[in-house]
Wavefront OBJ file of the C-alpha trace (Angstrom):
o trace
v 7.016 -10.332 3.440
v 3.657 -11.651 2.226
v 2.841 -13.859 -0.756
v -0.195 -15.403 -2.442
v -0.560 -18.964 -1.180
v -3.127 -19.593 -3.935
v -0.278 -19.198 -6.425
v 2.276 -21.346 -4.641
v 3.669 -18.631 -2.369
v 4.901 -19.409 1.141
v 2.496 -17.042 2.894
v 4.314 -14.715 5.296
v 8.106 -14.969 5.260
v 10.282 -13.467 7.979
v 13.727 -12.238 7.024
v 16.822 -10.889 8.727
v 17.998 -7.448 7.591
v 21.714 -6.751 7.386
v 22.076 -3.303 9.018
v 25.162 -2.501 6.949
v 23.820 -3.399 3.499
v 20.040 -3.726 3.854
v 20.232 -7.246 2.430
v 17.386 -9.636 3.281
v 17.960 -13.241 4.370
v 14.731 -15.307 4.559
v 14.377 -17.183 7.854
v 10.939 -18.752 8.368
v 7.545 -18.863 6.663
v 3.940 -19.600 7.579
v 0.953 -20.336 5.360
v -1.508 -20.161 8.278
v -3.335 -17.247 6.618
v -4.407 -17.572 2.946
v -3.102 -14.960 0.502
v -1.550 -12.495 2.996
v -0.927 -9.758 0.427
v -0.355 -6.795 2.750
v 1.261 -6.500 6.179
v 1.384 -3.925 8.984
v 3.670 -4.085 11.999
v 2.829 -2.646 15.410
v 6.405 -2.118 16.597
v 5.445 -1.065 20.110
v 3.321 -4.158 20.723
v 5.515 -6.505 18.695
v 2.571 -7.777 16.622
v 2.344 -8.270 12.870
v -1.021 -7.955 11.101
v -1.886 -9.273 7.646
v -4.892 -9.193 5.344
v -6.204 -12.355 3.726
v -6.972 -11.088 0.224
v -9.742 -13.576 -0.476
v -13.414 -13.409 -1.370
v -14.345 -13.907 2.298
v -11.819 -11.318 3.492
v -10.053 -11.683 6.832
v -7.140 -10.468 8.941
v -4.678 -12.346 11.094
v -2.371 -11.289 13.937
v 1.021 -12.842 14.654
v 3.749 -12.392 17.238
v 7.304 -12.805 15.929
v 9.351 -15.387 17.845
v 12.735 -17.040 17.341
v 10.959 -19.929 15.683
v 8.838 -17.826 13.351
v 5.401 -16.256 13.638
v 2.972 -17.399 16.335
v -0.701 -16.765 15.522
v -2.646 -14.732 18.079
v -5.899 -16.575 17.675
v -7.836 -17.475 14.505
v -8.278 -15.181 11.516
v -11.151 -12.692 11.854
v -13.556 -11.823 9.027
v -13.518 -8.168 7.972
v -17.069 -8.068 6.616
v -15.821 -7.255 3.101
v -14.156 -9.031 0.192
v -10.713 -8.645 -1.300
v -8.965 -6.599 1.421
v -5.802 -5.107 -0.105
v -4.496 -2.798 2.624
v -4.583 -2.403 6.399
v -3.332 0.055 8.984
v -3.454 0.779 12.701
v -4.960 3.773 14.501
v -5.188 3.673 18.256
v -6.502 0.307 19.394
v -8.242 -0.431 16.104
v -7.254 -2.116 12.882
v -8.622 -0.834 9.558
v -8.797 -2.639 6.220
v -9.536 -1.348 2.714
v -11.679 -3.935 0.939
v -11.175 -3.563 -2.809
v -13.787 -5.947 -4.205
v -16.660 -4.893 -1.945
v -15.660 -1.209 -1.934
v -15.694 -0.763 1.832
v -13.536 -0.010 4.852
v -13.653 -2.158 7.974
v -12.707 -1.363 11.564
v -11.833 -4.099 14.050
v -11.005 -3.751 17.758
v -7.671 -4.920 19.157
v -7.344 -6.670 22.499
v -4.655 -5.840 25.059
v -2.473 -8.696 23.788
v -2.736 -7.433 20.192
v -5.185 -10.054 18.985
v -8.010 -8.983 16.669
v -11.603 -8.917 17.904
v -14.896 -8.715 16.111
v -17.332 -8.372 14.604
v -16.037 -5.792 12.165
v -17.741 -2.427 11.751
v -18.020 -1.667 8.036
v -18.306 1.620 6.148
v -19.543 1.013 2.604
v -18.412 3.387 -0.111
v -20.756 4.550 -2.872
v -20.142 5.856 -6.366
v -18.524 4.966 -9.680
v -16.164 6.398 -12.288
v -15.599 6.790 -16.018
v -13.834 3.479 -16.648
v -16.605 0.900 -17.138
v -14.263 -2.020 -16.471
v -12.407 -0.715 -13.436
v -14.820 1.860 -11.969
v -18.294 0.350 -12.195
v -18.499 0.667 -8.419
v -16.381 1.675 -5.421
v -13.001 0.004 -4.856
v -11.365 1.059 -1.598
v -7.628 0.487 -2.111
v -5.948 2.040 0.918
v -6.913 3.194 4.411
v -4.397 5.247 6.373
v -4.442 7.435 9.497
v -3.063 10.959 9.243
v 0.179 11.684 11.165
v -1.731 13.152 14.095
v -4.011 10.127 14.400
v -7.181 12.213 14.437
v -8.395 11.282 10.945
v -8.428 8.196 8.739
v -8.113 8.647 4.970
v -9.629 6.123 2.567
v -8.460 6.097 -1.059
v -11.041 4.769 -3.544
v -9.986 3.816 -7.070
v -13.570 3.286 -8.225
v -14.965 6.673 -7.186
v -11.944 8.883 -7.958
v -11.951 10.263 -4.436
v -10.384 10.275 -0.998
v -12.702 10.119 2.004
v -11.602 11.739 5.242
v -13.178 9.840 8.113
v -13.442 10.216 11.855
v -13.253 7.088 14.005
v -16.404 6.506 16.039
v -15.423 6.859 19.719
v -18.005 4.226 20.637
v -16.301 1.629 18.438
v -18.677 1.749 15.473
v -17.769 2.206 11.816
v -15.807 5.142 10.490
v -17.884 8.267 9.865
v -17.281 10.263 6.669
v -16.257 13.809 7.568
v -15.527 15.030 4.040
v -14.762 13.667 0.589
v -12.239 15.085 -1.857
v -12.988 14.521 -5.530
v -10.007 13.972 -7.806
v -9.920 14.137 -11.592
v -12.438 11.705 -13.100
v -11.062 8.476 -14.514
v -7.644 8.668 -12.850
v -8.265 5.879 -10.321
v -6.471 6.971 -7.108
v -4.761 4.004 -5.491
v -2.419 5.006 -2.642
v -1.286 8.157 -0.866
v 1.657 9.215 1.267
v 2.123 12.122 3.680
v 5.123 14.412 3.442
v 7.053 14.258 6.758
v 6.048 17.863 7.419
v 2.447 16.655 7.750
v 0.847 19.360 5.568
v 1.215 17.866 2.075
v -0.225 14.630 0.692
v 0.785 12.827 -2.496
v -2.000 10.761 -4.108
v -0.850 8.245 -6.720
v -3.261 7.230 -9.486
v -3.417 3.768 -11.044
v -5.478 4.412 -14.177
v -3.347 7.375 -15.263
v 0.369 7.757 -14.449
v -0.159 10.882 -12.369
v 0.570 12.101 -8.851
v -1.846 14.621 -7.336
v -0.291 17.013 -4.831
v -2.710 18.048 -2.075
v -2.606 20.391 0.896
v -3.664 18.766 4.161
v -5.404 20.680 6.937
v -5.163 18.463 10.041
v -7.276 20.785 12.163
v -10.272 20.751 9.845
v -9.704 17.370 8.206
v -9.625 18.878 4.715
v -7.690 17.705 1.658
v -7.232 20.250 -1.150
v -5.814 19.210 -4.575
v -3.161 21.643 -5.804
v -1.529 20.176 -8.915
v -0.796 17.020 -10.915
v 2.645 15.696 -11.799
v 3.360 12.892 -14.320
v 5.169 9.835 -12.952
v 5.669 7.884 -16.193
v 9.179 8.296 -17.606
v 9.457 9.616 -21.157
v 8.756 6.927 -23.729
v 7.341 4.441 -21.217
v 3.810 4.701 -22.549
v 4.946 3.667 -26.014
v 6.321 0.360 -24.778
v 3.661 -0.559 -22.217
v 0.797 1.139 -20.444
v 1.870 2.448 -17.062
v -0.002 1.408 -13.917
v 1.431 3.210 -10.857
v 1.091 1.258 -7.638
v 2.860 2.671 -4.571
v 4.217 6.016 -3.384
v 6.723 6.784 -0.611
v 8.078 10.088 0.739
v 11.634 10.035 2.038
v 11.941 10.520 5.813
v 14.010 13.692 5.312
v 11.325 15.201 3.056
v 13.633 15.692 0.056
v 12.264 13.073 -2.349
v 9.187 11.114 -3.376
v 9.478 7.663 -4.943
v 6.780 5.862 -6.920
v 6.586 2.348 -8.364
v 5.159 2.093 -11.876
v 4.014 -1.262 -13.260
v 4.032 -1.962 -16.997
v 7.032 0.339 -17.345
v 8.426 -1.662 -14.370
v 10.396 1.234 -12.934
v 10.864 3.216 -9.762
v 10.700 6.945 -10.414
v 12.274 9.651 -8.275
v 10.682 13.053 -7.788
v 12.787 15.820 -6.289
v 11.303 18.191 -3.709
v 14.108 20.728 -4.052
v 11.510 23.366 -5.011
v 9.340 22.600 -1.989
v 6.988 19.884 -0.812
v 4.200 21.128 -3.089
v 6.420 21.119 -6.199
v 7.735 17.614 -6.921
v 9.738 17.330 -10.139
v 10.313 14.035 -11.954
v 14.092 13.590 -11.934
v 14.702 10.014 -13.082
v 13.648 6.381 -13.323
v 15.422 3.060 -12.788
v 14.309 -0.546 -13.448
v 12.486 -2.089 -10.491
v 14.676 -5.199 -10.520
v 11.827 -7.514 -11.550
v 8.372 -7.368 -13.102
v 5.215 -5.546 -11.995
v 6.321 -3.691 -8.800
v 3.230 -3.774 -6.593
v 4.585 -2.205 -3.435
v 7.442 0.016 -2.330
v 8.895 0.726 1.113
v 11.712 2.845 2.507
v 13.734 1.943 5.568
v 13.566 4.448 8.479
v 16.768 6.165 7.360
v 15.618 6.625 3.772
v 18.944 5.182 2.594
v 17.261 2.114 1.121
v 14.150 1.186 -0.830
v 12.504 -2.224 -1.134
v 10.330 -3.109 -4.129
v 7.922 -6.084 -4.097
v 7.746 -7.278 -7.696
v 4.547 -9.235 -8.184
v 4.989 -11.049 -11.502
v 8.607 -12.030 -10.879
v 7.864 -12.925 -7.241
v 10.843 -11.182 -5.650
v 11.806 -8.340 -3.334
v 14.599 -6.121 -4.659
v 16.429 -3.622 -2.509
v 18.149 -0.416 -3.549
v 20.630 2.058 -2.115
v 19.461 5.644 -2.579
v 21.865 8.398 -3.594
v 21.927 10.988 -0.762
v 22.211 13.884 -3.228
v 19.837 12.892 -6.024
v 17.613 10.291 -4.343
v 18.218 7.986 -7.310
v 17.940 4.288 -6.326
v 20.728 1.850 -7.216
v 19.944 -1.878 -7.246
v 21.799 -3.732 -4.484
v 20.226 -7.221 -4.384
v 17.059 -9.328 -4.331
v 15.438 -12.410 -2.810
v 12.542 -14.599 -3.867
v 11.334 -15.756 -7.218
v 8.456 -18.120 -7.862
v 5.709 -19.173 -10.258
v 2.832 -16.809 -11.059
v -0.560 -17.987 -9.739
v -3.949 -18.136 -11.435
v -6.274 -15.112 -11.215
v -7.137 -13.855 -7.741
v -9.868 -11.928 -5.963
v -9.010 -8.387 -4.927
v -6.502 -5.803 -6.021
v -5.680 -4.368 -9.426
v -7.361 -5.569 -12.584
v -5.120 -4.377 -15.445
v -3.668 -6.892 -17.936
v -2.038 -9.336 -17.793
v -4.790 -11.168 -15.876
v -2.482 -13.446 -13.873
v -1.375 -12.646 -10.320
v 1.988 -13.555 -8.911
v 2.973 -15.463 -5.802
v 4.755 -12.388 -4.630
v 6.537 -11.064 -1.647
v 4.846 -7.956 -0.289
v 6.393 -5.556 2.160
v 4.963 -2.531 3.891
l 1 2 3 4 5 6 7 8 9 10 11 12 13 14 15 16 17 18 19 20 21 22 23 24 25 26 27 28 29 30 31 32 33 34 35 36 37 38 39 40 41 42 43 44 45 46 47 48 49 50 51 52 53 54 55 56 57 58 59 60 61 62 63 64 65 66 67 68 69 70 71 72 73 74 75 76 77 78 79 80 81 82 83 84 85 86 87 88 89 90 91 92 93 94 95 96 97 98 99 100 101 102 103 104 105 106 107 108 109 110 111 112 113 114 115 116 117 118 119 120 121 122 123 124 125 126 127 128 129 130 131 132 133 134 135 136 137 138 139 140 141 142 143 144 145 146 147 148 149 150 151 152 153 154 155 156 157 158 159 160 161 162 163 164 165 166 167 168 169 170 171 172 173 174 175 176 177 178 179 180 181 182 183 184 185 186 187 188 189 190 191 192 193 194 195 196 197 198 199 200 201 202 203 204 205 206 207 208 209 210 211 212 213 214 215 216 217 218 219 220 221 222 223 224 225 226 227 228 229 230 231 232 233 234 235 236 237 238 239 240 241 242 243 244 245 246 247 248 249 250 251 252 253 254 255 256 257 258 259 260 261 262 263 264 265 266 267 268 269 270 271 272 273 274 275 276 277 278 279 280 281 282 283 284 285 286 287 288 289 290 291 292 293 294 295 296 297 298 299 300 301 302 303 304 305 306 307 308 309 310 311 312 313 314 315 316 317 318 319 320 321 322 323 324 325 326 327 328 329 330 331 332 333 334 335 336 337 338 339 340 341 342 343 344 345 346 347 348 349 350 351 352 353 354 355
């Protein structure tokens, strides 16, 4: 779990997971890397990677031990500012740099440590929202299930770029770019387990765009839009969706919606291309910034930014509806930060983040 050290957070916290209940018990913490807001675990190598969501922008690598997390060398600059997401593809680490609107690629050594310098692909373009889309804002970078392509979601340009890794180790190369509806601000995407459908979640409008994915040609085709704000939510507070997850069995999609502070369930009973909003439950805190499912899909974990906690839920096997089961954390909100979302309120929380 990651937290903003600039707001009093503990940095990266390790926790034990109860296999029977999914409950989290915090064990150790390290503040060796400033503002580690997003994490990615290489299970095969046993290495944890984290962004440093700062103006300078960096990544760190850690090996879990009985005594906590051991750093694998110093943090490495990503060549961009405000990195908000990272992922692994082959022997390279990729970061989406929100503030500078770019995607960085960094080589990984045999021991899992991060090398440099970073190769950087700068995005270009803007959108309708003068405050949020004056320029590009890469918010997520994710390999496709086959590992042939890397998809970059840009909130500022209302598009998803499909990129091919440079075999010589250089920056990503743009293969194609899929334009989404102007002003919607795409933030994150998730692949259906079948590998042929992609769900793109928008931050500036509470919508989910369903897309067909062609892995052979590296093409993303928008098919339809589905609302993710529960009825009446807009009247109480503007909705800012943040994270989307497809269940491992391919029967449900879950999305976290800030402002409304809920987790919505979309049923895929009518097929992967036809999600239907079936319900919403409170997120267990305030401003749910990230959402993760365990490998079984029986549990969800929500990282609530403004209340500084992680809440876990049991999911109903028939309806997919989450039921709150517990939470850990809680801490003071920090002053304003560098990268990431810019909707009101302007404060950022010392929050636990979980991939």
